[in-house]
ZAZAVO-525504 format. One record per atom (N, C-alpha, C): y, z, x; residue in three letters. Coordinates in steps of 0.1 Angstrom, whole numbers, plus 5000, padded with zeros to 4 digits. Atoms other than C-alpha are relative to their C-alpha. Example, Ala and Ser with C-alpha at 12.3 -4.5 7.8 and 13.67 -1.06 7.14 Angstrom:
BEGIN
498850005009Ala;495550785123Ala;501250005009Ala;498950004991Ser;498950715137Ser;501150084992Ser;
This chain:
BEGIN
500450074987Met;097668840815Met;499450105009Met;500849904990Arg;094969020838Arg;500249965013Arg;499950024985Phe;095569060874Phe;498750045007Phe;501049974992Asp;092669070898Asp;500650115011Asp;499749904990Trp;092769370923Trp;500149915013Trp;499850084989Arg;092369110951Arg;501249925002Arg;498650084999Glu;095368910943Glu;501350115003Glu;498849914999Ile;097669220943Ile;499750085011Ile;500149924987Ser;096169410973Ser;500849975010Ser;499350044989Gly;097669200999Gly;501650024999Gly;498649985003Pro;101369210985Pro;500350144999Pro;499749845003Ala;101069580976Ala;499950075014Ala;500349934986Leu;099569691010Leu;501249955010Leu;498750054992Thr;102469471026Thr;501250094997Thr;498949925004Ala;105069641006Ala;500150155002Ala;500349854996Ala;103669991011Ala;500150045014Ala;499649984986Thr;103569951048Thr;501349985005Thr;498650014996Ala;107069821050Ala;500750124995Ala;499449885006Val;108270111028Val;499950125009Val;500449894992Ile;106370361050Ile;500749985013Ile;499350034987Ala;107670201082Ala;501450025001Ala;498650005001Ile;111170181072Ile;500550164998Ile;499649865004Phe;111270551058Phe;499650085013Phe;500349914987Val;109570701090Val;501049965012Val;499050024989Asp;111870501114Asp;501350054996Asp;498749945002Arg;114970621094Arg;500250145001Arg;500049855001Asn;113970981091Asn;499350085009Asn;500849934991Phe;111471091116Phe;499949955014Phe;500150054987Ile;110570901146Ile;500149865002Ile;499850154998Phe;111070561162Phe;498749934997Phe;501050085002Val;108770311149Val;500049885008Val;500150134991Pro;107670011171Pro;500049884989Pro;499950125008Asn;107869651157Asn;498649994991Asn;501250015008Pro;105569641126Pro;499449874997Pro;500550135003Ala;105069271127Ala;498749975002Ala;501550014999Pro;101569271142Pro;499250044990Pro;500749955011Leu;100469491115Leu;500349924987Leu;499650085011Phe;102169271089Phe;499049875001Phe;500850134997Ile;100268961104Ile;498450044997Ile;501649965003Cys;096869151100Cys;499950014985Cys;500049975016Ile;097869241063Ile;500149864994Ile;499950125007Val;098868881055Val;498649925003Val;501250064999Ala;095668751070Ala;498850064991Ala;500749925009Phe;093669011051Phe;500349944985Phe;499750045013Ala;095468901019Ala;499649864997Ala;500450145002Ala;094768531025Ala;498649985000Ala;501650015000Ser;091068581034Ser;499450064987Ser;500549925013Leu;090768821003Leu;500149914986Leu;499650065011Ser;092368620977Ser;500749864999Ser;499550145000Gly;093668290989Gly;501449985005Gly;498650044993Leu;096868110999Leu;501250074992Leu;498949955006Thr;099068240972Thr;500450145003Thr;499949864996Ser;098568600978Ser;500450025015Ser;499550014985Gly;098968521016Gly;501449985002Gly;498550054999Met;102268351011Met;500950114995Met;499249885005Ile;103668640988Ile;500050125010Ile;500149904990Ser;102468891015Ser;500949975013Ser;499350044991Ala;104068681041Ala;501750034998Ala;498549995004Ala;107468671022Ala;500550155002Ala;499649865000Ile;107469031018Ile;500050065015Ile;499949964986Ala;106669091055Ala;501249965006Ala;498850054993Val;109468871066Val;501350064995Val;498949945005Ala;111969031042Ala;500050155006Ala;500149874996Ala;110769381051Ala;500450025015Ala;499749994985Ser;111069311088Ser;501549985003Ser;498650035000Ala;114669191082Ala;500750134997Ala;499449845005Val;115469531064Val;499750085013Val;500549914988Phe;113569701093Phe;501049995013Phe;499350034988Phe;115469541121Phe;501750004999Phe;498349985002Phe;119069561105Phe;500450145006Phe;499549874998Asp;119369931110Asp;499050075010Asp;501049944990His;116669981138His;500650075013His;499349944989Arg;119170071165Arg;501150084998Arg;499049905001Ala;121970291171Ala;501149954991Ala;499050055008Met;124470051155Met;499349894989Met;500650115009Pro;123769851123Pro;500349855004Pro;499850134997Gly;123269481128Gly;498649965007Gly;501250064993Tyr;120869251145Tyr;500449985015Tyr;499950054987His;120269221182His;499249885002His;500750144995Asn;118968901199Asn;498650025000Asn;501549984998Ala;115569061206Ala;499450004985Ala;500549985014Asp;115269141168Asp;500049884993Asp;500150135006Leu;116168811158Leu;498949915004Leu;501250074997Val;113568661180Val;498750054995Val;501149955006Arg;110968901167Arg;499949964986Arg;500050055016Leu;111968811130Leu;499549865000Leu;500350145001Ala;111768441138Ala;498449985005Ala;501450024997Met;108268481155Met;499150054987Met;500949965012Leu;106968661124Leu;500249894988Leu;499750115010Ala;108568391102Ala;499249885002Ala;501050124997Leu;106768121120Leu;498550025000Leu;501449984998Thr;103468281127Thr;499350034986Thr;500749975012Ala;102768411092Ala;499649874990Ala;500350125008Pro;102968061073Pro;499149915006Pro;501050074993Val;101067891101Val;498650055000Val;501349945001Leu;098368131100Leu;499250004987Leu;500649995013Leu;097768141064Leu;498949894996Leu;501050095004Pro;096067811058Pro;498949995007Pro;501149984993Ala;093767851085Ala;499050114996Ala;501049895006Val;092568191072Val;499549984987Val;500550035012Ala;092368071037Ala;499049894999Ala;501050095000Leu;090267781047Leu;498750065008Leu;501149934996Val;087967991067Val;499450094992Val;500649935012Ala;087568221038Ala;499349914990Ala;500450095010Arg;086967931015Arg;498649965005Arg;501350064995Val;084167791037Val;499150135002Val;500849904998Arg;082668131044Arg;499450044985Arg;500449975013Val;082368191006Val;499249884995Val;500850105004Ser;080967841000Ser;498750005008Ser;501249984993Arg;078367891027Arg;499150124995Arg;500949895007Phe;077368221011Phe;499449954989Phe;500650035015Leu;076968070977Leu;499049905003Leu;501050114996Ser;075167770994Ser;498650065004Ser;501149934995Ala;072768021012Ala;499350084987Ala;500549925011Gly;072268220981Gly;499149904989Gly;500650115009Leu;071467900960Leu;498649955006Leu;501250034993Asp;068967790986Asp;498950114999Asp;501149915002Ser;067068120986Ser;499650024988Ser;500550005016Met;066968120948Met;499249894998Met;500850135004Leu;065667770947Leu;498550025009Leu;501249984992Met;063167870975Met;499050114993Met;500649895009Ala;062168190955Ala;499349944988Ala;500550055012Phe;061667980924Phe;498849915003Phe;501050094998Ser;059667710940Ser;498750085005Ser;501149914997Thr;057467980956Thr;499350054989Thr;500649935012Thr;057068150923Thr;499349904993Thr;500650105008Ser;056167840906Ser;498849955007Ser;501250044992Ser;053867740934Ser;498850114999Ser;501149885000Leu;052068080933Leu;499549984984Leu;500449995012Ala;051768040895Ala;499049884999Ala;500950115001Thr;049967710898Thr;499049985010Thr;501149984990Leu;047767820927Leu;498649994996Leu;501450005007Pro;044667870907Pro;499649864996Pro;500150155006Thr;044967520892Thr;499749925013Thr;500150084990Met;045567370926Met;498750035008Met;501349964994Leu;042467560941Leu;499049944992Leu;501050055007Ala;040267450913Ala;499949855002Ala;500350144997Ala;041267090918Ala;499549975013Ala;500550024987Ala;040667120955Ala;498550025002Ala;501549964999Glu;037267280949Glu;499249884994Glu;500550125007Gly;036566990924Gly;499949875008Gly;499950104990Asp;037566740951Asp;498950015010Asp;501149974989Leu;035366900977Leu;498649984995Leu;501450025004Lys;032266900956Lys;499849864997Lys;500450155001Ala;032666530947Ala;499949925014Ala;500450074987Val;032966450984Val;498750035005Val;501349954996Arg;030066660992Arg;498749924994Arg;501050085006Met;028066480965Met;499949865003Met;500050144997Gln;029066140976Gln;499449995016Gln;500449984985Glu;028166241014Glu;498350024998Glu;501549975000Gly;024566371001Gly;499249894993Gly;500850125006Lys;023666040982Lys;499549915011Lys;
């Protein structure tokens, strides 16, 4: 089974961001809420490869945020503010996904439609240019016929 890099990039980027945020928060400095960054990554995943990759990224983001907020304060456990942030992420990510995936699909279909239109225009221009001498000869013959009828 082959995987496309676009399908894996969203979940991999979400997991890498979560691991880095948790590691830095636990060992080096205080890291603020990574949920806005997770939302951007989820939108990127949904626009790049569709709804499935976006949903997997959203699930990873919610799970990683739950782990991140569990030991984010001096004492382990969840604070009310952490639960509100987690709930906002859990509600925002799935609501955002269909809209982003739809916009990406419309964008791709418009791009393909514009490409098809330009190729058809180029083909019709090329075929018109190829028949141009024949059309000019026919027009010249018609013009001669009209002049001969006027001269009579």
